[in-house]
C-alpha positions in Angstrom: -30.9 -15.2 17.6 -27.0 -16.2 15.6 -26.5 -16.2 12.2 -23.3 -18.2 10.2 -21.9 -16.8 7.2 -19.7 -18.8 4.9 -17.6 -17.0 2.9 -16.7 -18.5 -0.9 -14.7 -16.8 -3.2 -15.7 -16.4 -6.9 -12.3 -17.9 -8.9 -14.2 -16.4 -12.1 -14.9 -13.2 -10.8 -11.4 -12.7 -9.2 -9.3 -13.8 -12.4 -11.4 -11.9 -14.6 -10.6 -8.9 -12.0 -6.5 -9.5 -12.4 -6.8 -10.0 -15.7 -8.7 -6.3 -16.0 -7.2 -3.3 -17.8 -8.3 -1.1 -15.0 -6.1 -3.0 -12.8 -2.6 -3.9 -14.9 -2.8 0.0 -14.9 -2.9 0.9 -12.1 0.1 -2.1 -11.2 2.3 0.0 -13.7 1.7 3.1 -12.3 2.9 2.0 -9.1 5.9 0.5 -11.2 7.0 3.1 -12.7 6.9 5.8 -9.0 9.1 2.8 -8.2 11.5 2.9 -11.2 11.5 6.9 -11.5 12.5 7.5 -7.3 15.0 4.5 -8.1 16.6 6.1 -11.3 16.7 9.4 -8.5 18.1 8.1 -5.6 21.1 5.6 -7.4 24.4 6.1 -6.6 26.8 7.5 -9.6 30.0 6.8 -9.6 29.9 5.6 -13.4 26.2 5.9 -13.9 26.4 2.4 -15.3 24.0 0.8 -12.4 21.3 3.5 -12.8 21.2 3.0 -16.7 20.8 -0.8 -15.5 17.8 -0.3 -14.1 14.5 -1.0 -15.6 10.9 -1.9 -15.1 9.1 -4.8 -17.1 5.2 -3.9 -17.0 1.9 -6.6 -16.8 0.1 -7.8 -13.9 3.4 -8.6 -12.4 5.8 -5.5 -12.8 9.1 -6.3 -11.7 11.6 -2.9 -10.9 15.3 -4.0 -11.1 18.6 -4.1 -12.2 20.3 -6.7 -14.4 24.0 -5.7 -13.5 26.2 -8.1 -11.5 26.7 -6.2 -9.0 23.5 -4.8 -8.5 23.2 -6.7 -4.9 25.7 -5.1 -3.7 23.9 -1.7 -3.4 21.3 -3.2 -2.5 22.6 -4.9 0.9 26.0 -3.8 1.2 29.2 -5.5 1.6 32.0 -5.5 4.0 33.1 -2.2 2.7 30.7 -1.1 0.6 28.1 0.8 2.2 23.9 -0.2 2.1 22.5 2.1 -0.9 18.9 0.2 -0.4 17.9 1.7 -3.6 15.5 -0.5 -5.3 13.9 -0.4 -1.6 13.5 3.1 -0.2 12.3 3.7 -4.0 9.8 0.9 -3.0 9.0 3.1 0.2 8.5 6.1 -1.7 5.8 5.0 -3.5 4.0 3.9 -0.4 3.8 0.0 -1.7 
């Protein structure tokens, strides 16, 4: 006897789940972990980079920096080592 099963997504249920306060709380908890790990691991010369780190919460939490040279610190240049602060912070949070 063979049986064929078909998955039919419940779009209304998926949308409701993504807007649930519980899911948003979990996402923000992980975002906070990444943010705290980035603060602890950020290279400090003047402190400007560390002080520029931010976490915007919500359904899509964002951890980043708006300082103009953040990308150079994250990915390195020919004369700047790779610090990868945000990558390492996200790995530390096991995301």
